[in-house]
C-alpha positions as CSV (number, residue, x, y, z in Angstrom):
1,M,67.1,93.5,169.8
2,R,64.0,94.5,167.8
3,A,64.3,94.9,164.0
4,A,62.1,95.4,161.0
5,V,62.5,92.4,158.7
6,L,61.7,92.0,155.0
7,T,60.5,88.4,155.0
8,R,59.7,88.3,151.2
9,F,59.2,90.8,148.5
10,G,55.7,92.2,148.4
11,A,55.0,91.5,152.1
12,P,54.9,94.2,154.8
13,L,58.0,94.5,157.0
14,S,57.7,92.5,160.2
15,V,59.0,93.8,163.5
16,R,60.5,91.0,165.5
17,E,63.1,90.1,168.1
18,L,66.6,89.1,166.7
19,P,69.9,88.3,168.4
20,D,72.1,91.3,169.1
21,P,74.9,91.6,166.6
22,E,78.5,91.2,167.8
23,A,81.5,93.1,166.7
24,G,84.5,91.2,165.4
25,S,87.9,92.5,164.3
26,G,87.4,95.5,162.1
27,E,83.8,96.0,163.1
28,V,81.6,98.2,165.3
29,V,78.2,97.7,166.8
30,V,76.0,100.8,166.9
31,E,72.7,101.6,168.5
32,V,70.7,103.1,165.7
33,L,69.1,106.5,166.6
34,A,67.7,107.4,163.2
35,A,67.7,106.0,159.7
36,C,66.4,107.7,156.6
37,V,63.5,106.0,154.7
38,P,64.0,106.7,151.0
39,P,60.9,107.6,149.0
40,Y,61.3,104.6,146.8
41,A,61.7,102.1,149.7
42,G,58.3,100.7,148.9
43,E,59.4,99.9,145.3
44,V,62.4,98.0,146.7
45,F,60.4,96.0,149.2
46,G,57.6,95.3,146.7
47,G,60.1,93.9,144.2
48,E,59.5,96.5,141.5
49,R,63.1,97.7,141.5
50,N,64.5,94.2,141.4
51,Y,67.2,94.9,144.0
52,P,69.5,91.9,144.9
53,L,68.3,91.7,148.5
54,V,68.0,88.2,149.9
55,P,65.1,87.9,152.4
56,P,64.8,87.5,155.3
57,V,66.8,90.7,155.7
58,V,66.8,93.8,157.9
59,P,66.8,96.7,155.3
60,G,68.1,100.2,155.7
61,V,70.6,102.7,154.2
62,G,72.9,103.7,157.0
63,G,72.0,105.9,159.9
64,V,72.9,108.0,162.9
65,G,73.8,106.1,166.1
66,R,75.9,105.7,169.2
67,I,78.6,103.1,169.4
68,V,77.9,100.2,171.7
69,H,80.9,98.0,171.1
70,V,84.1,98.4,169.1
71,G,86.4,95.7,167.7
72,P,89.8,95.1,169.2
73,D,91.6,96.9,166.4
74,A,89.8,100.3,166.8
75,T,92.2,102.9,168.2
76,R,90.1,106.1,168.4
77,L,86.4,105.1,168.4
78,R,84.9,104.6,171.8
79,A,81.6,103.2,173.2
80,G,79.1,106.2,173.5
81,D,80.5,108.1,170.5
82,L,77.9,109.7,168.3
83,V,78.5,108.5,164.7
84,W,77.3,108.3,161.1
85,C,77.2,104.8,159.7
86,D,77.8,104.8,155.9
87,C,76.0,101.9,154.1
88,T,78.5,101.8,151.2
89,V,80.7,98.9,152.1
90,R,83.8,98.0,150.0
91,S,85.8,94.8,150.0
92,R,89.2,95.1,151.7
93,D,91.2,92.8,149.4
94,D,91.2,95.0,146.3
95,V,91.7,98.7,146.8
96,L,91.7,99.6,143.1
97,T,88.5,97.9,142.0
98,P,86.7,96.9,145.3
99,D,83.5,95.0,145.3
100,I,80.7,97.0,146.8
101,T,77.5,96.3,148.7
102,L,75.0,98.8,150.1
103,Q,74.5,97.2,153.5
104,G,70.9,96.2,153.9
105,W,69.9,97.6,150.5
106,S,71.8,96.5,147.3
107,S,75.0,95.2,145.8
108,R,77.0,95.0,142.6
109,G,78.0,91.7,141.0
110,E,78.9,88.4,142.6
111,G,81.6,90.0,144.7
112,G,79.2,92.5,146.1
113,A,76.7,89.7,146.7
114,R,79.3,87.7,148.7
115,L,79.9,90.8,150.8
116,A,76.2,91.3,151.4
117,R,75.9,87.7,152.6
118,Y,78.3,88.6,155.4
119,L,77.1,92.2,156.2
120,H,73.5,91.2,155.5
121,D,71.4,93.5,157.7
122,G,70.9,97.3,157.6
123,S,69.8,100.1,159.9
124,F,66.0,99.4,160.4
125,A,66.9,97.8,163.8
126,E,67.8,98.9,167.3
127,R,71.4,97.8,166.6
128,M,73.6,97.1,163.6
129,R,77.1,95.8,162.9
130,V,79.2,98.1,160.7
131,P,82.8,97.9,159.3
132,T,85.0,100.2,161.4
133,E,86.0,102.2,158.3
134,N,82.3,103.0,157.6
135,V,81.8,104.8,161.0
136,F,82.4,108.6,161.1
137,P,82.2,110.8,164.2
138,L,79.5,113.4,164.3
139,P,79.4,116.8,166.1
140,A,77.4,116.9,169.3
141,A,74.7,119.0,167.6
142,A,73.7,115.9,165.6
143,G,72.6,114.2,168.8
144,E,70.0,116.9,169.4
145,D,68.2,116.0,166.2
146,P,69.5,112.7,164.8
147,A,66.4,112.3,162.5
148,R,67.4,115.5,160.7
149,W,71.1,114.4,160.4
150,A,69.9,111.1,158.9
151,A,69.6,113.1,155.6
152,L,73.3,112.4,155.2
153,S,72.2,109.3,153.3
154,V,70.7,111.6,150.6
155,H,73.2,114.5,150.6
156,T,76.3,112.4,150.5
157,I,75.2,110.7,147.3
158,S,74.7,114.0,145.4
159,Y,78.0,115.3,147.0
160,G,79.8,112.2,145.6
161,G,78.5,113.0,142.1
162,L,79.7,116.6,142.3
163,L,83.1,115.5,143.6
164,A,83.3,113.0,140.7
165,G,82.7,115.9,138.2
166,G,85.2,118.1,139.9
167,L,82.7,121.0,140.5
168,A,84.7,124.1,141.3
169,A,83.7,127.3,143.0
170,G,82.0,129.8,140.6
171,E,81.1,127.2,138.0
172,T,77.7,126.7,136.4
173,L,76.1,123.4,137.1
174,L,73.0,121.9,135.5
175,V,71.1,119.3,137.6
176,S,69.1,116.9,135.5
177,G,66.3,115.8,137.8
178,A,66.5,119.0,140.0
179,T,62.9,118.8,141.1
180,G,63.3,115.3,142.7
181,N,64.3,114.3,146.2
182,L,67.9,113.6,145.2
183,G,68.2,116.2,142.5
184,S,67.1,119.0,144.8
185,S,69.8,117.8,147.2
186,A,72.3,118.3,144.5
187,V,71.1,121.9,144.0
188,A,71.6,122.6,147.7
189,V,74.9,120.8,148.0
190,A,76.3,122.5,144.9
191,L,75.5,125.9,146.2
192,A,77.1,125.0,149.5
193,M,80.2,124.0,147.6
194,G,80.3,127.5,146.0
195,A,78.7,126.9,142.6
196,G,78.2,130.3,140.8
197,R,74.8,129.2,139.5
198,V,72.7,126.1,139.2
199,V,70.4,125.5,136.3
200,A,67.4,123.6,137.5
201,P,65.2,122.1,134.7
202,G,61.9,120.3,135.5
203,R,58.2,120.0,134.7
204,N,56.9,120.8,138.2
205,R,56.6,124.5,138.3
206,A,55.7,124.6,142.0
207,V,58.9,122.9,142.8
208,L,60.9,125.1,140.5
209,D,59.4,128.1,142.3
210,L,60.3,126.5,145.7
211,L,64.0,126.1,144.6
212,A,64.2,129.7,143.3
213,D,62.6,131.1,146.5
214,R,64.8,129.1,148.8
215,F,68.1,129.8,147.1
216,G,67.6,133.1,145.2
217,P,69.1,134.2,141.9
218,R,71.9,131.6,141.9
219,V,69.3,129.1,140.9
220,R,68.0,129.3,137.4
221,P,64.7,127.3,137.0
222,V,63.8,126.1,133.5
223,P,60.3,124.7,132.9
224,L,60.6,121.8,130.5
225,T,58.3,121.3,127.5
226,G,59.3,117.8,126.3
227,D,60.6,119.1,123.0
228,E,64.4,118.4,123.0
229,D,65.4,121.3,120.8
230,T,63.3,123.8,122.8
231,D,64.4,122.5,126.1
232,R,68.1,122.5,125.1
233,V,68.0,126.1,124.0
234,A,66.2,127.1,127.2
235,M,68.7,125.3,129.5
236,A,71.7,126.8,127.7
237,A,70.2,130.2,127.9
238,A,69.6,129.8,131.7
239,G,73.3,128.9,132.0
240,E,74.2,132.0,129.9
241,G,75.8,129.8,127.3
242,T,78.4,128.3,129.6
243,I,77.4,125.2,131.5
244,D,80.5,123.7,133.0
245,M,79.1,120.5,134.3
246,V,75.9,118.4,134.1
247,I,74.9,115.9,136.8
248,D,72.0,113.5,136.0
249,L,70.0,112.2,138.9
250,L,66.8,111.2,137.1
251,P,64.8,108.2,138.4
252,P,64.3,104.9,136.5
253,S,60.9,106.1,135.2
254,A,62.5,108.9,133.1
255,P,63.3,108.4,129.4
256,S,66.9,108.4,128.2
257,S,66.0,111.4,125.9
258,A,65.7,113.6,129.0
259,V,69.3,112.7,130.0
260,R,70.6,113.4,126.5
261,V,69.0,116.8,126.1
262,A,70.5,117.9,129.5
263,A,73.9,116.4,128.8
264,M,74.3,118.1,125.5
265,T,74.0,121.6,127.0
266,V,77.5,121.2,128.5
267,R,80.3,123.5,127.1
268,E,83.4,122.4,125.2
269,Y,85.7,120.6,127.7
270,G,82.7,120.3,130.0
271,R,81.9,117.3,132.2
272,V,78.8,115.1,132.5
273,V,78.2,112.8,135.5
274,L,75.6,110.0,135.2
275,M,74.4,108.6,138.6
276,G,70.6,108.4,138.2
277,G,68.4,105.3,137.5
278,V,67.6,105.7,133.9
279,G,67.6,102.4,132.1
280,M,67.8,100.3,135.2
281,L,64.3,98.9,134.6
282,G,64.6,98.7,130.8
283,G,64.0,101.3,128.1
284,D,66.2,102.8,125.5
285,D,70.0,103.1,126.0
286,L,71.5,106.6,126.3
287,A,72.6,107.7,122.8
288,L,75.1,110.6,122.8
289,P,76.6,111.6,119.4
290,Y,80.2,110.4,119.1
291,P,81.3,113.4,117.0
292,W,79.9,115.8,119.6
293,I,81.7,114.1,122.5
294,M,85.0,113.9,120.6
295,R,85.1,117.3,118.9
296,N,84.0,119.1,122.0
297,S,86.4,117.1,124.3
298,V,83.5,116.3,126.6
299,T,84.1,114.0,129.6
300,V,81.2,111.6,130.4
301,R,81.5,109.4,133.5
302,G,79.4,107.3,135.7
303,Q,79.4,107.4,139.5
304,W,77.7,105.0,141.8
305,M,77.5,106.4,145.3
306,Y,80.7,108.2,146.6
307,P,84.2,107.8,147.9
308,R,84.6,107.1,151.6
309,T,86.1,110.6,152.1
310,A,82.8,112.2,150.9
311,N,81.3,111.3,154.3
312,V,83.9,113.5,156.1
313,G,83.4,116.4,153.6
314,M,79.6,116.3,153.9
315,I,79.7,116.2,157.7
316,R,81.9,119.3,157.7
317,L,79.5,121.1,155.3
318,L,76.7,120.4,157.7
319,A,78.6,121.2,160.9
320,S,79.8,124.5,159.5
321,G,76.3,125.6,158.4
322,A,77.3,125.9,154.7
323,L,74.5,123.4,154.1
324,D,71.5,124.1,156.3
325,L,69.3,121.2,157.3
326,G,66.9,123.5,159.2
327,P,64.4,124.2,156.4
328,E,64.0,120.5,155.6
329,R,60.7,118.8,156.5
330,V,61.3,115.8,158.7
331,R,58.6,113.3,159.7
332,T,59.6,110.6,162.2
333,F,58.2,107.1,163.0
334,G,59.0,104.5,165.6
335,L,60.1,101.0,164.7
336,D,56.6,99.6,165.2
337,A,55.3,102.0,162.6
338,V,57.9,101.1,160.0
339,N,55.3,100.2,157.3
340,D,53.6,103.6,157.9
341,A,57.0,105.2,157.4
342,V,57.5,103.5,154.1
343,A,54.0,104.5,152.9
344,Y,54.6,108.1,154.1
345,A,58.0,108.3,152.4
346,A,56.4,107.2,149.1
347,S,53.8,110.0,149.2
348,H,56.2,112.6,150.5
349,G,59.2,112.3,148.2
350,G,59.5,115.9,147.1
351,P,62.4,118.3,147.5
352,F,63.7,118.4,151.1
353,D,61.0,116.0,152.4
354,R,62.6,113.5,154.7
355,T,61.2,110.4,156.5
356,A,63.2,109.0,159.3
357,L,62.8,105.8,161.3
358,L,63.7,106.0,165.0
359,P,64.5,102.4,166.0
360,V,65.4,103.2,169.6
361,A,62.2,103.9,171.5
362,S,63.7,106.6,173.7
363,V,64.6,108.9,170.7
364,R,61.6,111.1,170.0
365,P,62.6,114.6,168.9
366,P,59.8,117.0,169.8
367,G,57.7,118.9,167.3
368,R,57.8,116.4,164.5
């Protein structure tokens, strides 16, 4: 098979021939039709993000594909099935605190690194080997435009954060980082889940206008000034004094003060979910006042990625039309143009901009 390989950090990806992967017990081999290229992929491959990838490695964060082979213990999956491949792999020998690797992308701790050494390669290849429990059937409609459905890799992350915070229908959510690629996803997913209103703070007024135009009065844009007191008052006013939940999805470049000002708009007994990248590359720690958290009974929790069941929920939201992928801007690239795809993704990382790699040469949706 052909695959894009990261040979060393700072070098372009190299497209080369590799042996086809084989499915063992508890595994599936999938022909990859489409894989999302994250806007920050160039930072990962360049080494700026200091991800624990070990070159040579085939990168990639999951994808849409068709099953080629199933292991002997699969009872429902069949060759030819259209599926979503979730990159979040969990160890099977500890269900309470499993080690985690993002196949072909990242990992957590020594246990996650051990898992990554076995499930080393990701989806920037014609075929990939995936744990059986990480494969989820897709509706036939996904086969008509797999590049668009590859956005599952973005939307499932924000969905996982909203599930972690227990977002309920009719509640008011504040999305810290709403104007970003992942934050704008959280706005769309929250509305699909029935949020009553979504407060969307940001500095980019054009993006704030885009969110308001696309989603209407349930989205409350808030232009930020950089002054904590001014911004906190403006965000609270946009939520009409009752912000039930805050989700932070800011990138590593954002200061911790931006997280704090958003978090402290939440109501008494409210919830704050932290799943952005602030502090991952250094900088000040997040400082939240102990008395404020305690006396207001505020819940603050972290969330990395999402539970496995989130894949099923997100696929249902898309299949039902509650979350519409139609307005998203999708640009596709073949495997030989993988470095062009990485560069394009870096310069097109705005709200609802998607870059997709199509490893199998026969997959070329028209009009992209």
